C-alpha positions as CSV (number, residue, x, y, z in Angstrom):
1,M,71.8,-87.9,-93.1
2,H,72.8,-84.6,-94.6
3,R,70.7,-85.3,-97.7
4,R,67.7,-86.2,-95.6
5,F,68.1,-83.1,-93.5
6,S,68.3,-80.9,-96.6
7,R,65.1,-82.5,-98.0
8,S,63.4,-81.8,-94.6
9,L,64.4,-78.1,-94.9
10,V,63.0,-77.8,-98.4
11,L,59.8,-79.5,-97.4
12,L,59.5,-77.3,-94.4
13,G,60.1,-74.2,-96.4
14,F,57.5,-75.2,-98.9
15,S,55.0,-75.9,-96.2
16,I,55.6,-72.5,-94.5
17,S,55.2,-70.8,-97.9
18,L,51.8,-72.6,-98.4
19,L,50.8,-71.7,-94.8
20,A,51.7,-68.0,-95.3
21,R,49.8,-68.0,-98.6
22,A,46.7,-69.5,-96.9
23,Q,46.8,-67.0,-94.0
24,G,47.3,-64.0,-96.3
25,P,44.5,-61.9,-97.6
26,P,42.2,-63.8,-100.1
27,Q,42.8,-63.1,-103.7
28,S,40.2,-61.6,-106.0
29,G,37.8,-63.9,-107.8
30,G,37.8,-66.9,-105.4
31,D,34.7,-68.5,-103.8
32,F,35.8,-67.0,-100.5
33,S,37.1,-63.7,-101.7
34,S,36.6,-60.6,-99.7
35,N,37.7,-58.3,-102.3
36,P,35.3,-55.3,-102.2
37,H,35.9,-54.5,-105.9
38,P,35.9,-57.8,-107.8
39,S,36.4,-57.8,-111.5
40,V,33.1,-58.1,-113.5
41,L,33.2,-60.6,-116.3
42,P,31.4,-59.8,-119.5
43,S,28.2,-61.6,-120.2
44,N,27.2,-63.7,-123.3
45,V,30.9,-64.1,-124.3
46,I,33.0,-67.3,-124.5
47,L,36.3,-66.6,-122.7
48,V,39.4,-68.4,-124.1
49,K,42.7,-67.8,-122.5
50,G,45.9,-68.6,-124.4
51,A,46.9,-68.7,-128.1
52,W,44.9,-66.5,-130.4
53,S,44.8,-65.3,-134.0
54,S,46.3,-62.1,-135.1
55,A,47.3,-60.3,-138.3
56,S,50.0,-57.8,-139.3
57,D,47.4,-55.2,-140.5
58,S,43.7,-54.4,-139.9
59,V,42.9,-53.8,-143.6
60,T,43.4,-57.2,-145.2
61,P,40.3,-59.5,-144.8
62,L,40.7,-62.6,-142.7
63,P,38.7,-65.8,-142.7
64,E,37.5,-65.2,-139.1
65,G,36.4,-61.7,-139.9
66,G,32.9,-62.5,-141.0
67,R,30.0,-60.9,-139.1
68,V,26.2,-61.2,-138.9
69,A,24.4,-57.9,-139.2
70,N,20.9,-57.0,-140.4
71,N,20.1,-60.7,-140.8
72,T,22.9,-61.3,-143.2
73,Y,26.3,-63.1,-142.7
74,T,29.0,-61.3,-144.7
75,N,32.5,-62.5,-145.0
76,R,34.9,-60.4,-147.2
77,Y,37.7,-63.0,-147.1
78,F,35.5,-65.6,-148.8
79,G,33.5,-63.2,-150.8
80,L,30.4,-64.6,-149.2
81,T,27.0,-63.2,-148.3
82,Y,24.3,-65.3,-146.8
83,S,20.8,-63.9,-145.9
84,L,19.0,-65.2,-142.9
85,S,15.3,-65.3,-142.1
86,P,14.2,-62.9,-139.3
87,D,13.6,-65.8,-137.0
88,W,17.3,-66.8,-137.0
89,T,20.0,-65.1,-135.0
90,E,23.6,-65.4,-133.7
91,K,23.9,-65.2,-130.0
92,Y,27.5,-66.1,-129.4
93,S,30.6,-65.5,-131.4
94,G,32.8,-68.5,-132.3
95,P,36.2,-69.4,-130.7
96,P,39.4,-68.4,-132.4
97,P,40.9,-70.6,-135.2
98,S,42.4,-73.8,-134.1
99,D,46.1,-74.7,-134.7
100,S,44.9,-77.1,-137.4
101,G,43.2,-74.3,-139.3
102,Y,39.5,-74.9,-138.3
103,Y,37.3,-71.8,-138.1
104,V,33.8,-71.5,-136.5
105,L,32.7,-68.6,-138.7
106,A,29.1,-68.3,-137.4
107,Q,26.8,-70.1,-134.9
108,I,23.3,-69.4,-135.9
109,R,20.1,-70.6,-134.1
110,S,16.4,-70.2,-133.9
111,A,15.4,-66.9,-132.3
112,D,12.8,-66.6,-129.5
113,T,10.3,-65.4,-132.1
114,F,10.6,-68.7,-134.1
115,K,7.1,-70.3,-134.5
116,G,8.1,-73.8,-135.7
117,T,7.5,-77.0,-133.7
118,S,11.2,-78.0,-133.8
119,R,14.1,-75.7,-133.6
120,G,17.4,-76.0,-135.4
121,S,20.9,-74.5,-135.8
122,I,23.2,-73.4,-138.6
123,L,26.9,-73.7,-138.3
124,I,29.1,-71.9,-140.8
125,A,32.6,-73.2,-140.5
126,A,35.9,-73.4,-142.6
127,Q,38.8,-75.6,-142.7
128,D,42.2,-74.4,-144.0
129,L,43.4,-77.0,-146.4
130,F,47.0,-76.0,-145.7
131,F,46.8,-77.2,-142.1
132,T,44.1,-79.9,-142.0
133,L,45.1,-83.0,-140.1
134,T,42.8,-85.1,-142.4
135,P,44.5,-86.8,-145.3
136,A,42.6,-84.7,-147.9
137,G,43.5,-82.1,-150.4
138,N,40.1,-80.5,-151.2
139,A,36.6,-80.1,-149.9
140,L,35.3,-83.2,-151.8
141,E,38.0,-85.4,-150.1
142,L,37.2,-83.9,-146.7
143,I,33.5,-84.6,-147.0
144,N,34.2,-88.2,-148.3
145,Y,36.6,-88.7,-145.4
146,D,33.8,-87.6,-142.9
147,K,31.4,-90.0,-144.5
148,E,33.9,-92.9,-144.2
149,S,34.8,-92.0,-140.7
150,L,31.2,-91.6,-139.5
151,N,30.6,-93.2,-136.1
152,R,28.4,-96.3,-136.3
153,D,25.8,-94.6,-134.0
154,Y,25.0,-92.4,-137.0
155,K,23.2,-93.4,-140.2
156,V,24.1,-92.1,-143.7
157,E,20.9,-90.6,-145.2
158,Q,22.5,-89.3,-148.4
159,P,26.1,-90.0,-149.4
160,P,28.3,-87.2,-150.8
161,T,26.5,-85.9,-153.9
162,L,27.2,-83.0,-156.2
163,V,24.4,-80.3,-156.1
164,T,24.2,-76.8,-157.5
165,I,23.3,-73.9,-155.2
166,A,23.4,-70.2,-156.2
167,N,24.9,-71.3,-159.5
168,H,27.9,-72.9,-157.8
169,S,28.8,-76.5,-157.1
170,F,28.5,-78.0,-153.6
171,V,29.0,-81.4,-152.1
172,R,26.0,-82.4,-150.0
173,F,26.2,-85.1,-147.3
174,D,23.3,-86.0,-145.0
175,Y,23.4,-88.1,-142.0
176,G,21.3,-88.6,-138.8
177,S,21.2,-90.1,-135.3
178,P,18.3,-92.5,-134.9
179,V,18.7,-92.4,-131.1
180,A,18.7,-88.6,-130.8
181,E,16.3,-88.2,-133.7
182,L,18.6,-85.5,-135.1
183,H,19.5,-84.8,-138.7
184,W,22.5,-83.1,-140.2
185,H,22.7,-81.8,-143.7
186,V,26.2,-80.7,-144.7
187,L,26.9,-78.6,-147.8
188,A,30.5,-77.8,-148.6
189,T,32.4,-76.0,-151.2
190,Q,36.0,-74.7,-151.6
191,I,37.1,-71.1,-151.6
192,R,40.6,-69.8,-151.4
193,C,42.1,-73.0,-150.3
194,H,39.5,-73.5,-147.5
195,M,36.6,-75.8,-147.3
196,V,33.6,-73.7,-146.4
197,Q,30.7,-75.7,-145.1
198,F,27.2,-75.0,-143.9
199,V,25.8,-77.6,-141.4
200,F,22.1,-77.6,-140.7
201,T,20.9,-79.5,-137.7
202,S,17.3,-80.2,-136.6
203,R,14.8,-82.9,-135.8
204,D,12.5,-81.5,-138.5
205,T,13.8,-82.6,-141.9
206,K,11.3,-80.1,-143.6
207,L,12.9,-77.3,-141.7
208,V,16.4,-78.4,-142.7
209,E,15.3,-78.7,-146.4
210,S,13.8,-75.2,-146.3
211,L,17.1,-73.8,-144.9
212,V,19.0,-75.5,-147.7
213,E,16.7,-74.0,-150.3
214,E,17.3,-70.5,-148.8
215,M,21.0,-70.9,-149.6
216,G,20.1,-70.2,-153.2
217,K,20.1,-66.5,-152.3
218,M,23.7,-66.3,-151.2
219,T,26.5,-64.8,-153.2
220,L,29.8,-66.6,-153.8
221,P,33.0,-65.9,-155.7
222,A,33.4,-67.4,-159.2
223,E,36.1,-69.9,-157.9
224,A,33.8,-71.6,-155.5
225,G,33.6,-75.4,-156.1
226,P,34.3,-78.7,-154.3
227,I,37.7,-79.1,-156.0
228,S,38.5,-75.8,-157.6
229,G,38.6,-72.9,-155.1
230,R,42.3,-72.0,-154.9
231,G,42.4,-68.2,-155.3
232,G,43.5,-66.2,-158.3
233,G,42.0,-63.2,-160.0
234,E,41.2,-60.5,-157.5
235,V,42.6,-62.5,-154.6
236,P,46.0,-64.1,-154.0
237,V,46.5,-67.5,-155.5
238,C,47.4,-70.4,-153.1
239,I,50.7,-72.1,-153.8
240,K,51.7,-75.5,-152.6
241,D,55.1,-75.7,-150.9
242,Y,56.2,-72.3,-152.1
243,A,58.3,-71.7,-149.0
244,R,61.1,-73.9,-150.2
245,D,64.7,-73.0,-150.1
246,E,64.9,-72.2,-153.8
247,N,62.0,-69.7,-153.4
248,V,63.3,-67.9,-150.3
249,L,66.2,-65.6,-151.1
250,E,66.5,-64.1,-147.6
251,R,65.2,-65.9,-144.6
252,V,65.3,-65.0,-140.9
253,D,64.1,-67.4,-138.3
254,P,62.1,-66.1,-135.3
255,I,63.8,-66.3,-131.9
256,F,61.4,-67.2,-129.1
257,A,62.1,-66.1,-125.5
258,E,60.1,-68.8,-123.9
259,R,59.8,-72.4,-124.7
260,R,56.3,-73.5,-125.6
261,F,55.0,-76.7,-127.2
262,N,52.4,-75.4,-129.6
263,P,52.3,-75.4,-133.4
264,V,51.9,-72.0,-134.9
265,P,50.2,-72.0,-138.3
266,V,50.9,-68.9,-140.4
267,R,49.7,-67.7,-143.7
268,I,51.6,-64.9,-145.6
269,I,50.9,-62.9,-148.7
270,I,53.9,-62.0,-150.9
271,D,53.6,-59.1,-153.4
272,K,55.1,-58.8,-157.0
273,Q,58.4,-57.6,-155.6
274,G,58.8,-60.7,-153.6
275,K,58.3,-58.9,-150.2
276,V,56.0,-60.1,-147.4
277,K,52.9,-57.9,-147.7
278,H,50.6,-59.5,-145.0
279,I,51.0,-62.0,-142.2
280,H,48.1,-63.9,-140.7
281,I,48.9,-66.0,-137.6
282,L,46.1,-68.4,-136.9
283,S,47.1,-69.4,-133.4
284,A,49.9,-68.1,-131.2
285,F,50.8,-66.5,-127.9
286,P,51.5,-62.8,-127.9
287,D,55.3,-63.2,-127.5
288,Q,55.3,-65.6,-130.4
289,V,53.4,-63.3,-132.6
290,K,56.0,-60.5,-132.2
291,A,58.9,-62.8,-132.9
292,I,57.3,-64.3,-136.0
293,T,56.1,-61.0,-137.4
294,D,59.6,-59.4,-137.0
295,A,61.3,-62.4,-138.7
296,L,58.9,-62.8,-141.7
297,F,58.9,-59.2,-142.7
298,Q,62.6,-59.7,-143.4
299,W,62.0,-62.5,-145.8
300,R,62.6,-62.0,-149.6
301,T,61.4,-64.2,-152.4
302,P,61.9,-64.1,-156.3
303,G,59.9,-61.2,-157.7
304,D,58.9,-61.3,-161.3
305,T,57.5,-64.8,-161.9
306,P,54.7,-66.1,-164.1
307,I,52.5,-66.5,-160.9
308,H,52.1,-62.7,-160.9
309,E,49.3,-63.2,-163.4
310,C,47.3,-63.9,-160.4
311,R,48.7,-60.8,-158.6
312,N,49.8,-61.6,-155.0
313,R,50.9,-65.0,-153.9
314,M,49.8,-66.7,-150.7
315,M,51.9,-69.3,-149.0
316,N,51.9,-71.1,-145.8
317,L,54.2,-72.0,-142.9
318,C,54.0,-73.9,-139.8
319,L,56.3,-72.6,-137.1
320,C,57.3,-75.1,-134.3
321,A,57.9,-73.2,-131.2
322,K,59.2,-76.3,-129.5
323,K,62.2,-76.5,-131.8
324,F,62.8,-72.8,-132.1
325,R,63.0,-73.0,-135.9
326,M,60.8,-72.8,-139.0
327,R,59.3,-76.0,-140.3
328,G,57.6,-76.0,-143.7
329,L,54.2,-77.7,-143.9
330,L,53.3,-79.7,-147.0
331,A,50.3,-77.9,-148.3
332,V,47.8,-79.7,-150.5
333,L,46.8,-76.8,-152.7
334,G,46.9,-75.9,-156.4
335,L,48.0,-73.0,-158.4
336,L,45.0,-72.0,-160.4
337,V,41.3,-72.9,-160.8
338,C,41.2,-75.7,-163.4
339,F,37.4,-76.2,-163.9
340,P,34.8,-73.4,-164.3
341,T,32.3,-74.3,-161.6
342,G,29.4,-72.9,-163.5
343,A,29.8,-75.8,-166.0
344,L,29.4,-78.5,-163.3
345,G,26.0,-79.9,-162.7
346,A,23.7,-82.9,-163.1
347,D,25.4,-83.8,-166.4
348,N,28.9,-84.0,-165.0
349,L,31.0,-86.1,-162.7
350,I,33.7,-84.4,-160.6
351,G,36.2,-86.0,-158.3
352,S,39.7,-86.1,-156.9
353,V,42.3,-88.9,-156.9
354,R,44.6,-89.3,-153.9
355,N,47.8,-91.3,-153.8
356,Q,47.4,-93.0,-150.4
357,S,51.0,-94.4,-150.6
358,R,52.4,-90.9,-150.4
359,G,49.5,-89.0,-148.8
360,E,49.2,-86.5,-151.6
361,P,47.1,-85.8,-154.7
362,A,47.7,-88.1,-157.7
363,V,48.8,-85.8,-160.5
364,G,48.6,-86.6,-164.2
365,D,46.7,-89.9,-163.8
366,E,44.4,-90.9,-166.7
367,V,40.7,-91.0,-165.9
368,I,38.3,-92.8,-168.2
369,L,34.5,-92.6,-168.1
370,I,32.9,-96.0,-169.0
371,R,29.2,-96.4,-169.6
372,L,28.2,-99.9,-168.5
373,G,26.3,-102.0,-171.1
374,A,27.2,-99.7,-174.0
375,A,28.4,-101.0,-177.4
376,T,31.2,-98.3,-177.2
377,P,31.7,-98.1,-173.5
378,E,34.3,-95.3,-173.3
379,E,32.6,-91.8,-173.4
380,T,35.4,-89.5,-172.4
381,R,38.7,-89.3,-170.6
382,A,40.7,-86.7,-168.7
383,K,43.8,-86.3,-166.6
384,T,44.0,-85.3,-163.0
385,D,45.3,-81.8,-162.3
386,A,47.9,-80.6,-159.8
387,Q,45.4,-81.4,-157.0
388,G,44.4,-84.7,-158.3
389,A,41.0,-83.2,-159.4
390,F,39.1,-84.1,-162.6
391,A,35.8,-83.4,-164.3
392,L,33.9,-85.5,-166.8
393,H,30.9,-84.7,-168.9
394,V,28.2,-87.4,-168.8
395,Q,26.2,-87.9,-172.0
396,Y,23.5,-90.1,-170.6
397,P,22.7,-89.0,-167.0
398,D,20.2,-91.8,-166.4
399,K,22.7,-94.6,-167.2
400,P,25.2,-96.4,-164.8
401,Y,28.8,-95.6,-165.2
402,L,32.3,-96.7,-164.1
403,V,35.1,-94.3,-163.5
404,R,38.5,-95.9,-164.1
405,V,41.8,-94.3,-163.0
406,F,45.1,-95.6,-164.2
407,H,48.0,-95.0,-161.8
408,Q,51.4,-96.6,-162.5
409,G,49.9,-99.1,-164.9
410,V,47.1,-100.3,-162.4
411,S,43.5,-99.4,-162.7
412,Y,41.2,-98.3,-159.9
413,D,37.5,-98.4,-160.6
414,Q,34.5,-96.8,-158.9
415,Q,30.9,-97.1,-159.9
416,A,29.3,-93.7,-160.5
417,S,26.3,-91.8,-161.8
418,A,25.8,-88.3,-163.1
419,G,26.0,-85.5,-160.6
420,Q,28.1,-87.5,-158.3
421,A,31.2,-86.3,-156.4
422,L,33.9,-89.0,-156.3
423,S,37.0,-89.5,-154.1
424,I,39.2,-92.3,-155.5
425,Q,42.2,-93.7,-153.8
426,V,45.2,-95.1,-155.8
427,F,48.4,-96.6,-154.6
428,D,52.0,-96.8,-155.9
429,A,52.8,-100.1,-157.5
430,A,55.7,-102.5,-156.7
431,T,56.6,-106.0,-157.9
432,N,57.2,-107.3,-154.4
433,V,55.2,-105.9,-151.4
434,R,55.5,-107.0,-147.8
435,G,52.3,-107.5,-145.8
436,I,50.4,-109.9,-148.3
437,T,48.8,-113.0,-146.8
438,G,46.0,-115.4,-147.4
439,T,42.9,-115.1,-145.2
440,I,40.5,-117.9,-146.3
441,E,40.1,-120.5,-149.0
442,I,37.0,-122.5,-149.7
443,L,36.8,-125.5,-152.0
444,R,33.3,-126.1,-153.2
445,T,32.8,-129.5,-154.9
446,G,30.0,-131.4,-156.6
447,T,29.7,-134.2,-159.2
448,N,28.5,-133.9,-162.8
449,G,28.6,-137.3,-164.5
450,N,32.1,-138.5,-164.7
451,L,33.5,-135.1,-163.6
452,L,34.0,-133.5,-160.2
453,H,33.5,-129.8,-160.4
454,V,35.5,-127.6,-158.0
455,S,35.1,-124.0,-157.3
456,D,38.2,-122.8,-155.4
457,L,37.6,-119.4,-153.8
458,I,40.6,-117.7,-152.3
459,E,40.9,-114.3,-150.5
460,I,44.2,-112.5,-150.4
461,K,44.7,-109.6,-148.1
462,N,47.2,-106.7,-148.6
463,V,47.9,-104.9,-145.4
464,S,51.2,-103.3,-146.5
465,S,52.4,-100.1,-144.7
466,P,52.7,-97.7,-146.4
467,P,50.0,-99.1,-148.6
468,L,51.3,-100.4,-151.9
469,T,49.8,-102.4,-154.8
470,Q,51.6,-105.5,-155.9
471,A,51.6,-105.6,-159.6
472,G,53.7,-107.2,-162.4
473,E,53.9,-110.3,-164.5
474,R,53.5,-112.7,-161.4
475,T,51.4,-111.3,-158.5
476,F,50.0,-114.5,-157.2
477,D,50.7,-118.3,-157.5
478,V,48.1,-121.0,-157.1
479,Y,48.5,-124.8,-157.0
480,L,45.7,-126.9,-158.5
481,P,45.5,-130.6,-159.1
482,S,47.8,-131.6,-162.0
483,N,44.9,-133.0,-164.0
484,A,42.6,-130.0,-163.5
485,M,40.8,-128.7,-166.5
486,I,40.3,-125.0,-165.9
487,D,36.9,-123.7,-166.9
488,S,37.3,-120.1,-165.8
489,V,39.2,-117.8,-163.5
490,L,37.6,-114.8,-161.9
491,A,39.0,-112.0,-159.8
492,A,37.7,-109.0,-157.9
493,G,39.7,-106.2,-156.3
494,P,38.6,-104.5,-153.1
495,G,35.1,-103.2,-153.6
496,E,35.2,-103.9,-157.4
497,M,33.2,-105.9,-159.7
498,G,34.3,-109.4,-160.7
499,M,36.1,-109.9,-164.0
500,M,37.4,-112.7,-166.2
501,I,41.2,-113.2,-166.2
502,S,43.5,-116.1,-167.2
503,A,46.0,-118.1,-165.4
504,A,49.4,-118.9,-166.9
505,P,50.8,-122.4,-166.4
506,V,54.4,-122.6,-165.0
507,P,56.4,-124.7,-167.5
508,G,57.5,-128.1,-166.1
509,Q,55.2,-127.8,-163.0
510,P,51.8,-129.3,-163.6
511,G,49.0,-127.7,-161.6
512,H,51.1,-124.6,-160.8
513,Y,49.7,-121.4,-162.3
514,T,50.4,-117.7,-162.0
515,V,48.2,-114.7,-162.4
516,N,49.1,-111.1,-162.9
517,F,46.0,-109.5,-161.4
518,P,47.1,-106.5,-159.1
519,L,46.9,-107.1,-155.4
520,R,45.6,-103.7,-154.1
521,P,45.6,-102.8,-150.4
522,G,42.6,-104.6,-148.9
523,A,40.9,-107.9,-149.8
524,T,41.3,-109.4,-153.3
525,K,39.2,-112.4,-154.2
526,F,40.0,-115.2,-156.8
527,A,37.7,-118.0,-158.0
528,F,39.4,-120.9,-159.9
529,N,36.7,-123.1,-161.4
530,Y,37.9,-126.4,-162.8
531,D,36.8,-130.0,-163.5
532,L,38.6,-133.3,-162.5
533,P,38.1,-136.7,-163.9
534,Y,36.0,-138.6,-161.4
535,D,35.5,-142.4,-160.8
536,G,33.9,-142.1,-157.4
537,R,36.7,-140.7,-155.4
538,V,39.5,-138.0,-155.7
539,A,42.4,-137.3,-153.4
540,F,43.5,-133.7,-152.9
541,H,47.1,-132.8,-152.0
542,P,46.7,-129.0,-151.5
543,R,49.7,-126.6,-151.6
544,F,49.7,-123.0,-150.6
545,A,51.8,-120.1,-151.9
546,L,50.7,-118.0,-148.9
547,P,49.6,-119.0,-145.4
548,V,45.8,-119.0,-144.8
549,Q,43.8,-118.6,-141.7
550,Q,41.2,-121.0,-142.7
551,L,40.9,-123.7,-145.3
552,A,37.3,-125.1,-145.7
553,V,36.0,-127.9,-147.9
554,M,32.3,-127.8,-148.8
555,I,30.6,-130.9,-150.2
556,P,27.0,-132.2,-150.6
557,P,25.5,-134.2,-147.7
558,T,25.5,-137.3,-149.9
559,M,29.3,-137.2,-150.4
560,R,31.9,-138.3,-148.0
561,F,35.0,-136.5,-146.7
562,S,38.1,-138.2,-145.2
563,S,41.5,-137.1,-144.1
564,R,44.4,-138.5,-142.2
565,S,45.2,-135.1,-140.9
566,L,43.9,-134.1,-137.5
567,A,43.7,-130.5,-138.7
568,F,40.3,-130.8,-140.2
569,K,37.2,-130.3,-138.0
570,I,33.5,-130.8,-138.9
571,L,31.8,-127.5,-138.6
572,A,28.2,-127.4,-137.6
573,T,26.9,-124.7,-140.2
574,G,23.3,-125.1,-139.3
575,N,22.4,-126.0,-142.9
576,S,21.5,-129.6,-143.9
577,R,22.1,-129.0,-147.6
578,Y,25.9,-129.2,-147.3
579,Q,28.7,-130.2,-145.0
580,V,31.9,-128.3,-144.2
581,H,35.2,-129.5,-143.0
582,A,37.8,-126.9,-142.1
583,A,41.4,-126.6,-141.0
584,S,42.8,-123.4,-139.2
585,Q,46.1,-121.6,-139.5
586,V,47.4,-123.5,-142.5
587,K,51.1,-122.7,-143.4
588,A,52.5,-122.0,-146.8
589,G,53.7,-125.0,-148.7
590,A,52.2,-128.5,-148.5
591,G,48.8,-128.5,-146.7
592,P,46.7,-131.2,-145.1
593,G,45.5,-133.8,-147.7
594,F,42.0,-135.1,-147.9
595,E,39.7,-137.2,-150.1
596,V,36.1,-136.8,-151.3
597,S,34.0,-139.7,-152.5
598,G,30.4,-140.4,-153.5
599,T,28.1,-138.4,-155.7
600,G,26.0,-135.4,-155.2
601,A,25.4,-131.8,-156.4
602,L,25.3,-128.8,-154.2
603,P,21.9,-127.1,-153.9
604,P,21.4,-123.6,-155.3
605,L,23.1,-120.8,-153.4
606,G,19.9,-119.3,-152.2
607,D,17.4,-116.5,-153.2
608,Q,20.1,-113.8,-152.9
609,A,22.4,-115.4,-155.5
610,N,19.4,-116.4,-157.7
611,S,18.0,-112.9,-157.7
612,Q,21.4,-111.6,-158.8
613,A,21.8,-114.1,-161.5
614,S,18.4,-113.5,-162.9
615,A,19.0,-109.8,-163.2
616,K,19.3,-108.5,-166.7
617,S,22.2,-106.1,-166.0
618,P,23.9,-104.4,-163.1
619,V,21.7,-101.8,-161.5
620,I,23.3,-98.9,-159.7
621,P,20.6,-96.8,-158.1
622,N,22.8,-95.5,-155.3
623,P,25.3,-92.9,-156.2
624,I,28.0,-94.5,-154.1
625,R,27.2,-98.2,-154.4
626,S,24.0,-100.1,-155.0
627,A,22.3,-101.9,-152.1
628,A,22.2,-105.1,-154.1
629,A,25.9,-105.1,-154.6
630,R,26.6,-104.3,-151.0
631,A,24.5,-107.4,-150.0
632,A,25.6,-109.8,-152.6
633,L,29.3,-109.0,-152.7
634,P,30.2,-108.4,-149.1
635,S,33.6,-107.1,-148.0
636,L,35.5,-110.0,-146.4
637,A,38.0,-107.7,-144.7
638,S,36.6,-108.4,-141.3
639,I,36.6,-112.2,-141.6
640,D,40.2,-112.9,-140.5
641,S,39.6,-111.3,-137.1
642,R,36.9,-113.8,-136.4
643,L,38.5,-117.0,-137.6
644,N,41.0,-117.4,-134.8
645,H,38.6,-119.0,-132.3
646,T,39.9,-122.3,-130.9
647,E,36.6,-123.4,-129.5
648,P,34.7,-125.6,-132.0
649,P,31.2,-124.3,-131.2
650,S,31.9,-120.6,-131.8
651,Q,34.1,-121.3,-134.8
652,S,31.5,-123.4,-136.3
653,L,28.9,-120.7,-136.0
654,V,31.2,-118.0,-137.4
655,L,32.4,-120.2,-140.4
656,G,28.8,-121.1,-141.2
657,A,28.0,-117.4,-141.8
658,V,31.2,-116.8,-143.6
659,T,30.6,-119.8,-145.9
660,T,27.2,-118.3,-146.9
661,C,28.8,-114.9,-147.7
662,L,31.6,-116.5,-149.7
663,L,29.2,-118.6,-151.7
664,A,27.1,-115.6,-152.5
665,A,30.2,-113.7,-153.5
666,S,31.4,-116.6,-155.7
667,A,28.0,-116.8,-157.4
668,L,28.0,-113.1,-158.1
669,L,31.5,-113.2,-159.5
670,V,30.4,-115.9,-161.9
671,W,27.3,-114.1,-162.8
672,R,29.0,-110.8,-163.4
673,A,31.8,-112.4,-165.4
674,R,29.2,-113.9,-167.8
675,K,27.4,-110.6,-168.1
676,E,30.7,-108.8,-168.7
677,R,31.7,-111.2,-171.4
678,S,28.7,-109.8,-173.4
679,L,30.0,-106.3,-173.0
680,S,33.2,-104.8,-174.5
681,S,36.3,-106.1,-172.9
682,A,37.3,-102.6,-172.0
683,Q,34.8,-102.8,-169.1
684,T,36.2,-105.8,-167.5
685,V,40.0,-105.7,-167.9
686,V,42.5,-104.0,-165.7
687,L,46.0,-104.5,-167.2
688,R,47.5,-105.4,-170.6
689,T,50.0,-107.8,-169.1
690,G,50.9,-111.5,-169.2
691,G,47.9,-113.7,-168.6
692,V,45.2,-111.0,-168.3
693,H,42.8,-110.6,-171.2
694,P,43.9,-107.3,-172.9
695,S,41.7,-104.3,-173.3
696,P,41.4,-103.0,-176.8
697,R,42.3,-99.5,-175.6
698,R,44.8,-98.3,-173.0
699,P,45.9,-94.9,-171.8
700,N,48.8,-93.5,-173.6
């Protein structure tokens, strides 16, 4: 009773307070205000209330300090000048920097005097690579991430490609919206540890191209490049993780009077004496700014270090106001410019390698440039720098290439052509990785005289977290019939070309083989082609090292399939040239047995496979990946999510399409393997281990 009475008093008091406030004089600014002198808001200004950027002095240039004046955008921090046509203007200034280091430097649009049929816009923006939330360490990786993350409503018109503008290297990425009929052309470079990008938008592609051409009149600092711009020379060099305990001799943490829950990104410049010379706070409330500034000016770092060749040092902090203490941010930046950007052009390949297992650049990895179809395939090699970046000179710009990166003994390949900007992912290797399972296995059979030919296609999926590559002497076990005569074994990593490998028999266990092909994150495909003695019927007793979501047996219509297991279902594939029997959710160990009998040969795999097999050599017209390869060697990563249907009609339809894809993939694997055998083995081999055919040359 007492508690209820107390609550009533509180509620009554709160109601009276609200009533008194409602009956009092109206406050200034409301819809029903009677204030005779209301505040007048400025026009043509975006008002943002809250955290803002600030600096400890007004002399040191800031990224957000650029301005448009006399039809020229000038930014002293980035050493950038960009001339505009008279018909282009900036009406609104951009918002302050975000707490993830994103800057809207300028928003430029067609002026009222513009005479074109379609208008457009120019966005000049920058992303601080210290604070980006994207798993990328340079401008090239950021653009490639944007391409891979593009919403399906948009269409890639030109994948990330290296171009030269104003004698500097940029990465260009074009995409569009078919529904909105808009086109975006993005050109990005890296300056002082920031990705600086120009985004041109319009419905008129000719207008956009003319704007890109006008970029040739801009001026940029010498360091500008997709992977190189990290300061140095006349500006402070950016240093990764410099604010570690061993580099901070005296450290004072800020004391915040009010608890807030916002990250506070901060950049500081340290002079040769180890003192804090300049503080740039990207986003903070006024009370936070004072506390941070007072604390950081008391910091001391070692003075006379080799870094002083580049004059001042710039390092980075992220202050967490929620926890009332400093928190270092892992910055993905290098010490010095490693490649002169003036040397990069159409005869070069640049790229970066990122260790996705650790979320950081892959440092010191061997990078090999291989020319496909050449008698001496290796042209050059290099090593990744402190940012995982590399540059390779191309001798034959019109030829297709393969870039191979070795990380912890495992190779990662990507098709390439001259002038391309690559972003390659690698993973740490381990002998046993959790998260590896089978997705689908298809046995394709047909008779050939007194032999039964079997092509056993298996897909293995690696969904480890964090992502790791399983590598070693025995990465995968397969069980074949004990009297199988192996003709060939093929393997293809995620998104890679097929290659010939070998399977090692396990002593004392007929039909049990192991392979040491690395299982990288994603889908890896194997094809085991073998013959069996055939007198009109063969019984199969399958065994599985890993569970599979679908086991399918494909035979000609003139042959017969039988099984005592109720697991197999006849699937209506919609194709009278073959029949398919499938079992779902097959566990590891002994699987459902079956028997095939009769005679018959499977028909050709279709025009798609035939067109691939009749080609003289791999053709790679697209800088990222050829359309033919995308069509004939589809990614099977999405198959598993569609194989769990329990209703026979829907499952039949799905597996019918899946079977066609797998057969095309199998045909291409065989074709590519035969073509690759005519080339040097350096083009087709990944590891010099166990049962894999060795490459004549390996990285040291």
